[in-house]
C-alpha positions, 0 to 999 in steps of 0.5 A: 500500500502506497503512502498517502500524500500530504494534502490541504483541506482545500485540495481534498474538498476540490477532489470530492466536489469533482467526484460529485460531493456538495458542501452542505454545512460547516461547523467551526473548522469542519466542513460537511460534504454529501453525495446522494446515490443509492447510498448517501455518503457524508464526509467531514473534512477538517479545514487544516493546512495539512491533513494528517494521514490517519484523518485522510484515510478516514475521509477516503473511507467515508467517501466510499471511493477507492484508495486507488482512485484517490491516489491516481488523482493526486499522483497524476503528473500535470503537463508543464507549460511550454516556456516562452 
């Protein structure tokens, strides 16, 4: 199993919204996202600069997405812009 990357809450929330989650609430430094399919998934993301690996693992589990799907998104190489 590969090591989880160090991510900010902003990066995780952007990923989840691209996967169909919507922000439904906030209480203090925690943001609640929800996705309705056959089964409703609710994910709580703490709005931190760096999310600890254990918390990130819990977010992946709550979202009912595969760890591989998560890792592929964050390990993709973004194409570099050509220099002028």
